[in-house]
BALOBA-1460 file (C-alpha; in Angstrom, 3 decimals):
// residues 236
<rec num="1" residu="x" x="-12.576" y="-10.694" z="-4.822"/>
<rec num="2" residu="x" x="-12.051" y="-13.920" z="-6.710"/>
<rec num="3" residu="x" x="-11.001" y="-17.092" z="-4.959"/>
<rec num="4" residu="x" x="-7.991" y="-19.088" z="-6.094"/>
<rec num="5" residu="x" x="-7.144" y="-22.720" z="-6.729"/>
<rec num="6" residu="x" x="-3.751" y="-24.349" z="-7.203"/>
<rec num="7" residu="x" x="-3.256" y="-26.871" z="-9.994"/>
<rec num="8" residu="x" x="-0.573" y="-28.977" z="-8.345"/>
<rec num="9" residu="x" x="1.033" y="-30.197" z="-11.578"/>
<rec num="10" residu="x" x="2.512" y="-26.798" z="-12.344"/>
<rec num="11" residu="x" x="1.346" y="-24.573" z="-9.466"/>
<rec num="12" residu="x" x="-0.806" y="-22.608" z="-11.889"/>
<rec num="13" residu="x" x="-3.026" y="-20.237" z="-9.923"/>
<rec num="14" residu="x" x="-6.640" y="-20.042" z="-11.008"/>
<rec num="15" residu="x" x="-9.166" y="-17.397" z="-10.093"/>
<rec num="16" residu="x" x="-12.709" y="-18.506" z="-10.349"/>
<rec num="17" residu="x" x="-16.196" y="-17.058" z="-10.243"/>
<rec num="18" residu="x" x="-19.439" y="-18.966" z="-10.363"/>
<rec num="19" residu="x" x="-21.338" y="-17.691" z="-13.355"/>
<rec num="20" residu="x" x="-24.879" y="-18.941" z="-12.833"/>
<rec num="21" residu="x" x="-24.873" y="-19.992" z="-16.471"/>
<rec num="22" residu="x" x="-24.110" y="-16.514" z="-17.828"/>
<rec num="23" residu="x" x="-21.077" y="-14.933" z="-19.444"/>
<rec num="24" residu="x" x="-18.658" y="-12.709" z="-17.589"/>
<rec num="25" residu="x" x="-19.768" y="-9.334" z="-18.900"/>
<rec num="26" residu="x" x="-18.782" y="-7.825" z="-21.218"/>
<rec num="27" residu="x" x="-16.752" y="-10.841" z="-22.397"/>
<rec num="28" residu="x" x="-17.605" y="-14.379" z="-23.443"/>
<rec num="29" residu="x" x="-15.325" y="-17.426" z="-23.476"/>
<rec num="30" residu="x" x="-13.703" y="-18.631" z="-26.674"/>
<rec num="31" residu="x" x="-13.499" y="-22.397" z="-26.398"/>
<rec num="32" residu="x" x="-10.715" y="-24.674" z="-27.571"/>
<rec num="33" residu="x" x="-12.895" y="-26.650" z="-29.949"/>
<rec num="34" residu="x" x="-10.261" y="-29.318" z="-30.567"/>
<rec num="35" residu="x" x="-9.746" y="-30.129" z="-26.889"/>
<rec num="36" residu="x" x="-12.202" y="-31.027" z="-24.129"/>
<rec num="37" residu="x" x="-12.278" y="-33.659" z="-21.405"/>
<rec num="38" residu="x" x="-15.072" y="-35.864" z="-20.108"/>
<rec num="39" residu="x" x="-15.182" y="-37.769" z="-16.820"/>
<rec num="40" residu="x" x="-13.075" y="-35.118" z="-15.058"/>
<rec num="41" residu="x" x="-13.507" y="-35.808" z="-11.343"/>
<rec num="42" residu="x" x="-12.956" y="-32.318" z="-9.913"/>
<rec num="43" residu="x" x="-12.237" y="-28.667" z="-10.647"/>
<rec num="44" residu="x" x="-8.579" y="-29.180" z="-9.715"/>
<rec num="45" residu="x" x="-8.268" y="-32.079" z="-12.127"/>
<rec num="46" residu="x" x="-9.839" y="-29.938" z="-14.841"/>
<rec num="47" residu="x" x="-7.248" y="-27.245" z="-14.071"/>
<rec num="48" residu="x" x="-4.381" y="-29.724" z="-14.250"/>
<rec num="49" residu="x" x="-5.548" y="-31.240" z="-17.530"/>
<rec num="50" residu="x" x="-6.293" y="-27.850" z="-19.124"/>
<rec num="51" residu="x" x="-2.890" y="-26.354" z="-18.359"/>
<rec num="52" residu="x" x="-1.007" y="-29.554" z="-19.089"/>
<rec num="53" residu="x" x="-2.419" y="-29.712" z="-22.619"/>
<rec num="54" residu="x" x="-2.636" y="-25.943" z="-23.205"/>
<rec num="55" residu="x" x="-0.321" y="-23.999" z="-20.833"/>
<rec num="56" residu="x" x="-1.362" y="-20.575" z="-22.145"/>
<rec num="57" residu="x" x="-5.071" y="-21.188" z="-21.605"/>
<rec num="58" residu="x" x="-6.972" y="-18.274" z="-20.068"/>
<rec num="59" residu="x" x="-9.127" y="-20.644" z="-18.010"/>
<rec num="60" residu="x" x="-11.726" y="-23.338" z="-18.457"/>
<rec num="61" residu="x" x="-15.374" y="-24.315" z="-18.087"/>
<rec num="62" residu="x" x="-16.231" y="-27.104" z="-15.659"/>
<rec num="63" residu="x" x="-19.544" y="-28.789" z="-14.860"/>
<rec num="64" residu="x" x="-19.918" y="-30.534" z="-11.513"/>
<rec num="65" residu="x" x="-22.929" y="-32.406" z="-12.882"/>
<rec num="66" residu="x" x="-21.538" y="-33.786" z="-16.143"/>
<rec num="67" residu="x" x="-17.846" y="-33.736" z="-15.077"/>
<rec num="68" residu="x" x="-17.060" y="-32.138" z="-18.448"/>
<rec num="69" residu="x" x="-14.001" y="-29.868" z="-18.718"/>
<rec num="70" residu="x" x="-13.517" y="-27.365" z="-21.563"/>
<rec num="71" residu="x" x="-10.248" y="-25.368" z="-21.746"/>
<rec num="72" residu="x" x="-10.597" y="-21.776" z="-22.934"/>
<rec num="73" residu="x" x="-8.400" y="-20.194" z="-25.552"/>
<rec num="74" residu="x" x="-9.273" y="-16.640" z="-24.485"/>
<rec num="75" residu="x" x="-12.156" y="-14.282" z="-23.851"/>
<rec num="76" residu="x" x="-13.756" y="-12.124" z="-26.527"/>
<rec num="77" residu="x" x="-16.299" y="-9.356" z="-26.780"/>
<rec num="78" residu="x" x="-19.902" y="-10.549" z="-27.272"/>
<rec num="79" residu="x" x="-19.933" y="-9.193" z="-30.848"/>
<rec num="80" residu="x" x="-16.895" y="-11.225" z="-31.905"/>
<rec num="81" residu="x" x="-17.490" y="-13.958" z="-34.522"/>
<rec num="82" residu="x" x="-18.255" y="-17.272" z="-32.868"/>
<rec num="83" residu="x" x="-18.661" y="-15.764" z="-29.405"/>
<rec num="84" residu="x" x="-21.075" y="-17.841" z="-27.322"/>
<rec num="85" residu="x" x="-22.323" y="-17.320" z="-23.755"/>
<rec num="86" residu="x" x="-21.845" y="-20.077" z="-21.209"/>
<rec num="87" residu="x" x="-24.619" y="-22.656" z="-21.495"/>
<rec num="88" residu="x" x="-26.131" y="-24.304" z="-18.367"/>
<rec num="89" residu="x" x="-24.689" y="-27.706" z="-19.239"/>
<rec num="90" residu="x" x="-21.162" y="-26.246" z="-19.465"/>
<rec num="91" residu="x" x="-21.050" y="-25.362" z="-15.777"/>
<rec num="92" residu="x" x="-18.977" y="-22.547" z="-14.282"/>
<rec num="93" residu="x" x="-16.361" y="-20.272" z="-15.778"/>
<rec num="94" residu="x" x="-12.864" y="-20.274" z="-14.218"/>
<rec num="95" residu="x" x="-10.179" y="-17.717" z="-15.120"/>
<rec num="96" residu="x" x="-6.432" y="-17.700" z="-14.572"/>
<rec num="97" residu="x" x="-5.275" y="-15.240" z="-11.908"/>
<rec num="98" residu="x" x="-2.374" y="-14.185" z="-14.139"/>
<rec num="99" residu="x" x="-4.553" y="-13.381" z="-17.150"/>
<rec num="100" residu="x" x="-3.737" y="-9.664" z="-16.664"/>
<rec num="101" residu="x" x="0.046" y="-10.228" z="-16.761"/>
<rec num="102" residu="x" x="2.893" y="-8.206" z="-15.190"/>
<rec num="103" residu="x" x="1.891" y="-9.129" z="-11.634"/>
<rec num="104" residu="x" x="-1.558" y="-7.554" z="-11.926"/>
<rec num="105" residu="x" x="-4.470" y="-9.205" z="-10.149"/>
<rec num="106" residu="x" x="-7.794" y="-9.784" z="-11.867"/>
<rec num="107" residu="x" x="-10.605" y="-8.526" z="-9.640"/>
<rec num="108" residu="x" x="-14.356" y="-8.468" z="-10.014"/>
<rec num="109" residu="x" x="-16.175" y="-5.262" z="-9.122"/>
<rec num="110" residu="x" x="-19.177" y="-6.021" z="-6.917"/>
<rec num="111" residu="x" x="-22.658" y="-5.057" z="-8.095"/>
<rec num="112" residu="x" x="-21.582" y="-4.280" z="-11.657"/>
<rec num="113" residu="x" x="-22.780" y="-7.379" z="-13.498"/>
<rec num="114" residu="x" x="-19.425" y="-9.122" z="-13.461"/>
<rec num="115" residu="x" x="-17.109" y="-6.287" z="-14.571"/>
<rec num="116" residu="x" x="-13.437" y="-7.216" z="-14.290"/>
<rec num="117" residu="x" x="-10.435" y="-4.968" z="-13.676"/>
<rec num="118" residu="x" x="-6.670" y="-5.530" z="-13.451"/>
<rec num="119" residu="x" x="-4.936" y="-3.942" z="-10.436"/>
<rec num="120" residu="x" x="-1.454" y="-4.018" z="-8.957"/>
<rec num="121" residu="x" x="-0.532" y="-2.525" z="-5.595"/>
<rec num="122" residu="x" x="3.039" y="-1.238" z="-5.296"/>
<rec num="123" residu="x" x="3.009" y="-1.275" z="-1.503"/>
<rec num="124" residu="x" x="6.693" y="-0.661" z="-0.771"/>
<rec num="125" residu="x" x="7.400" y="2.056" z="-3.334"/>
<rec num="126" residu="x" x="6.941" y="5.531" z="-1.766"/>
<rec num="127" residu="x" x="7.036" y="8.105" z="-4.576"/>
<rec num="128" residu="x" x="5.546" y="11.404" z="-5.730"/>
<rec num="129" residu="x" x="2.403" y="11.432" z="-7.861"/>
<rec num="130" residu="x" x="4.414" y="12.140" z="-11.019"/>
<rec num="131" residu="x" x="6.733" y="9.228" z="-10.280"/>
<rec num="132" residu="x" x="3.774" y="6.933" z="-9.582"/>
<rec num="133" residu="x" x="2.188" y="7.951" z="-12.881"/>
<rec num="134" residu="x" x="5.441" y="7.251" z="-14.734"/>
<rec num="135" residu="x" x="5.929" y="3.904" z="-12.996"/>
<rec num="136" residu="x" x="2.422" y="2.773" z="-13.937"/>
<rec num="137" residu="x" x="2.965" y="3.824" z="-17.545"/>
<rec num="138" residu="x" x="6.191" y="1.777" z="-17.640"/>
<rec num="139" residu="x" x="4.109" y="-1.403" z="-17.194"/>
<rec num="140" residu="x" x="1.376" y="-0.330" z="-19.624"/>
<rec num="141" residu="x" x="-0.933" y="0.949" z="-16.909"/>
<rec num="142" residu="x" x="-2.210" y="4.112" z="-15.214"/>
<rec num="143" residu="x" x="-2.998" y="5.182" z="-11.666"/>
<rec num="144" residu="x" x="-6.308" y="3.560" z="-10.736"/>
<rec num="145" residu="x" x="-9.327" y="5.874" z="-10.988"/>
<rec num="146" residu="x" x="-11.742" y="5.310" z="-8.093"/>
<rec num="147" residu="x" x="-15.128" y="6.558" z="-9.281"/>
<rec num="148" residu="x" x="-17.515" y="4.165" z="-7.546"/>
<rec num="149" residu="x" x="-18.175" y="2.794" z="-4.081"/>
<rec num="150" residu="x" x="-17.437" y="-0.706" z="-5.420"/>
<rec num="151" residu="x" x="-13.961" y="0.404" z="-6.545"/>
<rec num="152" residu="x" x="-13.392" y="2.297" z="-3.300"/>
<rec num="153" residu="x" x="-14.173" y="-0.856" z="-1.329"/>
<rec num="154" residu="x" x="-11.524" y="-2.740" z="-3.322"/>
<rec num="155" residu="x" x="-8.947" y="-0.053" z="-2.541"/>
<rec num="156" residu="x" x="-9.939" y="-0.195" z="1.127"/>
<rec num="157" residu="x" x="-9.329" y="-3.929" z="1.089"/>
<rec num="158" residu="x" x="-5.983" y="-3.715" z="-0.729"/>
<rec num="159" residu="x" x="-4.324" y="-0.699" z="0.857"/>
<rec num="160" residu="x" x="-2.293" y="-0.914" z="4.052"/>
<rec num="161" residu="x" x="-1.507" y="2.818" z="4.008"/>
<rec num="162" residu="x" x="-2.425" y="5.906" z="2.002"/>
<rec num="163" residu="x" x="-1.961" y="5.479" z="-1.765"/>
<rec num="164" residu="x" x="-1.950" y="7.558" z="-4.915"/>
<rec num="165" residu="x" x="-4.961" y="7.064" z="-7.193"/>
<rec num="166" residu="x" x="-5.755" y="8.354" z="-10.674"/>
<rec num="167" residu="x" x="-7.151" y="11.816" z="-9.985"/>
<rec num="168" residu="x" x="-5.848" y="15.366" z="-10.358"/>
<rec num="169" residu="x" x="-6.796" y="19.012" z="-10.666"/>
<rec num="170" residu="x" x="-6.108" y="20.572" z="-14.066"/>
<rec num="171" residu="x" x="-5.002" y="24.050" z="-13.054"/>
<rec num="172" residu="x" x="-5.098" y="25.517" z="-16.554"/>
<rec num="173" residu="x" x="-8.771" y="24.545" z="-16.949"/>
<rec num="174" residu="x" x="-9.848" y="24.613" z="-13.288"/>
<rec num="175" residu="x" x="-11.500" y="21.202" z="-13.200"/>
<rec num="176" residu="x" x="-10.881" y="17.797" z="-11.639"/>
<rec num="177" residu="x" x="-10.206" y="14.825" z="-13.901"/>
<rec num="178" residu="x" x="-9.668" y="11.095" z="-13.485"/>
<rec num="179" residu="x" x="-6.748" y="9.239" z="-15.042"/>
<rec num="180" residu="x" x="-9.081" y="7.897" z="-17.764"/>
<rec num="181" residu="x" x="-9.771" y="11.544" z="-18.753"/>
<rec num="182" residu="x" x="-13.311" y="11.611" z="-17.379"/>
<rec num="183" residu="x" x="-14.304" y="14.646" z="-15.318"/>
<rec num="184" residu="x" x="-15.352" y="14.330" z="-11.681"/>
<rec num="185" residu="x" x="-19.132" y="14.339" z="-11.203"/>
<rec num="186" residu="x" x="-21.049" y="15.509" z="-8.147"/>
<rec num="187" residu="x" x="-22.256" y="11.954" z="-7.537"/>
<rec num="188" residu="x" x="-18.700" y="10.615" z="-7.571"/>
<rec num="189" residu="x" x="-17.626" y="13.366" z="-5.195"/>
<rec num="190" residu="x" x="-20.339" y="12.333" z="-2.742"/>
<rec num="191" residu="x" x="-19.641" y="8.616" z="-3.153"/>
<rec num="192" residu="x" x="-15.871" y="8.305" z="-2.838"/>
<rec num="193" residu="x" x="-14.411" y="11.508" z="-1.326"/>
<rec num="194" residu="x" x="-14.221" y="12.429" z="2.340"/>
<rec num="195" residu="x" x="-16.796" y="15.134" z="3.196"/>
<rec num="196" residu="x" x="-15.561" y="18.552" z="2.071"/>
<rec num="197" residu="x" x="-13.030" y="17.095" z="-0.368"/>
<rec num="198" residu="x" x="-11.558" y="17.695" z="-2.867"/>
<rec num="199" residu="x" x="-10.881" y="21.171" z="-1.487"/>
<rec num="200" residu="x" x="-7.661" y="22.172" z="-3.276"/>
<rec num="201" residu="x" x="-6.684" y="23.871" z="-0.025"/>
<rec num="202" residu="x" x="-4.573" y="26.978" z="-0.565"/>
<rec num="203" residu="x" x="-4.465" y="26.141" z="-4.287"/>
<rec num="204" residu="x" x="-1.770" y="23.531" z="-3.696"/>
<rec num="205" residu="x" x="-3.669" y="20.228" z="-3.511"/>
<rec num="206" residu="x" x="-3.710" y="19.143" z="-7.132"/>
<rec num="207" residu="x" x="-3.439" y="15.355" z="-6.850"/>
<rec num="208" residu="x" x="-5.728" y="12.644" z="-5.553"/>
<rec num="209" residu="x" x="-5.013" y="9.926" z="-3.023"/>
<rec num="210" residu="x" x="-6.810" y="7.351" z="-0.934"/>
<rec num="211" residu="x" x="-6.274" y="8.594" z="2.602"/>
<rec num="212" residu="x" x="-6.021" y="5.555" z="4.817"/>
<rec num="213" residu="x" x="-7.216" y="7.176" z="8.053"/>
<rec num="214" residu="x" x="-10.240" y="8.630" z="6.214"/>
<rec num="215" residu="x" x="-10.915" y="5.396" z="4.272"/>
<rec num="216" residu="x" x="-11.922" y="7.735" z="1.439"/>
<rec num="217" residu="x" x="-10.362" y="9.883" z="-1.260"/>
<rec num="218" residu="x" x="-8.719" y="13.218" z="-0.571"/>
<rec num="219" residu="x" x="-6.685" y="15.759" z="-2.543"/>
<rec num="220" residu="x" x="-3.155" y="16.652" z="-1.487"/>
<rec num="221" residu="x" x="0.077" y="18.159" z="-2.750"/>
<rec num="222" residu="x" x="1.584" y="16.210" z="-5.643"/>
<rec num="223" residu="x" x="5.068" y="16.325" z="-4.119"/>
<rec num="224" residu="x" x="4.067" y="14.128" z="-1.191"/>
<rec num="225" residu="x" x="5.244" y="10.510" z="-1.275"/>
<rec num="226" residu="x" x="2.916" y="7.526" z="-1.034"/>
<rec num="227" residu="x" x="2.610" y="4.026" z="-2.377"/>
<rec num="228" residu="x" x="0.279" y="3.593" z="-5.349"/>
<rec num="229" residu="x" x="-2.142" y="1.314" z="-7.181"/>
<rec num="230" residu="x" x="-1.941" y="0.890" z="-10.950"/>
<rec num="231" residu="x" x="-4.707" y="-0.312" z="-13.234"/>
<rec num="232" residu="x" x="-4.389" y="-1.725" z="-16.731"/>
<rec num="233" residu="x" x="-6.907" y="-2.659" z="-19.378"/>
<rec num="234" residu="x" x="-7.905" y="-6.286" z="-19.745"/>
<rec num="235" residu="x" x="-5.820" y="-7.931" z="-22.489"/>
<rec num="236" residu="x" x="-8.806" y="-9.102" z="-24.536"/>
């Protein structure tokens, strides 16, 4: 999970990830060509200067060697006009923790080449699966699908109890589906579900949850009440 810095001038929180002179896949930074700073003594000073001049900046590039600070307008896909990967002399890429908006946290999935996701844990709201789905949709999100071990490890780290995730059994078609409309694969079943699950026991377990005592996914009745984790698409 990303670390955070505080820019003391406006308490702007900054997530950062050392890039080893590469772009954060699958996005590349779009620089503010009209604004950059030389002789910037530290990362925190770069943060302060970036957000003082451009409060809506998505982050910045900072080089410890050259002390050069480059505020970022946004991130773009690598095929966008003018998109350029981070060059060695530009240093490391730093992103704002609030780049996702609506209280969502930007998180890097381990072992996926720098893939980023936006998650928000509603840890005091005990609701049914249908209510959790509706609540996520109200903030432009969906229940988080947990299809990989990397994602499961993030849920393990976030959750303090059992939570709804984005998975259900489509009774009319007799198959399991994630909230992004992808079907469950045998590999995913082995990777993220507790052994023997999903079982759809007695034909009544049609919704998916992260079961805290199992530290793995499980299917259960949709009328049960748990907290939940929403996911939303990156806003760029």
